N, C-alpha and C positions, 0 to 999 in steps of 0.2 A: 504494500500500500504506500503510495507516494503522497504523504500529507505535508512533508517538509516545505515545498514551495508554496502550497496553499496557506499554511500557517504564517509563513514569512510575508505573504501578500496582505493577509488580514492584519498582522502586526504593523506593517508599514501604513496601511490605511488608517488604523486607529491612532498611530503616532502623528499623522498629518492632520487629524481633526482639530486639535487646539490651535495649530498654526493657521489653518484655514479660517477658523473662527476669529482669530486675532486680526487677520487681514480684513475680514468682513467688518469688524468693529472699527477699524481704521477708516475704511471706506464710508461707513455710516457717519462717523464723526466729520469727515471731510465734506460729505454731502450736507450735513446739518449746518456747518459753517457757511458753505457756499449758498445755501438756501435761506440763510439769515435766522435759522432756528436756534443758534447758539452765538454768543459773543466771541470776538477774537480773544485769544489768550492774553495778548498785550494789555487789553482793557482790564482784565481781571487782575493781572499782576500789578498794574499801576494802582488800582483800587486798594490792593493789599498793602502796597508800599506806603501809600498816603495814610492809611489808617493805622498801620502797625510799625512802619519803618523797617529797616533791615534789608536783607537780601534773600531772594527766593532760592532755595536749594534744590527743590524737586517739584515737578508738576505731573499730575495724572488727570486724564479725562475719562471719567467713568460713565458708562451707559447704564444708568439705573432704571428700574421699572417706571419711575415717575419722570424720567428725562435725564439729560446729561448733567453731570456735576464735575466741576474742576476741583481737584484736591491739591492744595499747595502745602508745601513744608517750607518754612522760612526761619531764618535766624535773625532775631531782633537785635537792635543796636547794643543791648546789654548782654548778648550771648544766649538768651533763652531761645529754645526751639519751639516753634508753634506749628500746629497743623490746622489748616483752614479749609472748610468746604463751602464752595460757592455754587449757586444755581447757575448753570452755564447759559441759560436762556435770558435771565433777568440781571445777573450779576449780584444778586442778593447773597449776603453772607448767611449761610445756613447754620454753621457750627464752627466754633473755634475750640481747639483742644491744646493742652500743653501746660507748662508751668507758669504761663503769663498771668494767671489769676491769683496765684498764691505769692504773697510778699512777706513771709515771716519765717520764724524758726531758723533752721540751719541754712536757709537760702540767702540770708543777708551777708554782705561782705564788708569787711574793714571798718566796723564801727566800734 
């Protein structure tokens, strides 16, 4: 029985699945930008810099059930790392996470 080549083909097709899906996600994101359904990344980054300062370290565009979201990670001027989620269609800040809200205890410096 010659199942080796058939199993290899199935394994290759399964391995290609996530890569093909990632390409589809990329194309959906490009189409959404082209069609004006999401804002350009530059606009979101500028909004984050104006509100929080610092430099953007990483950006992801996530295709969520309720629409696209930009997820930014930035380092604030004082060195704190922040994670910010923006609605990609409206530019609204949906959530901010990180140590930026806690200003006490062992986090204080040189006092």
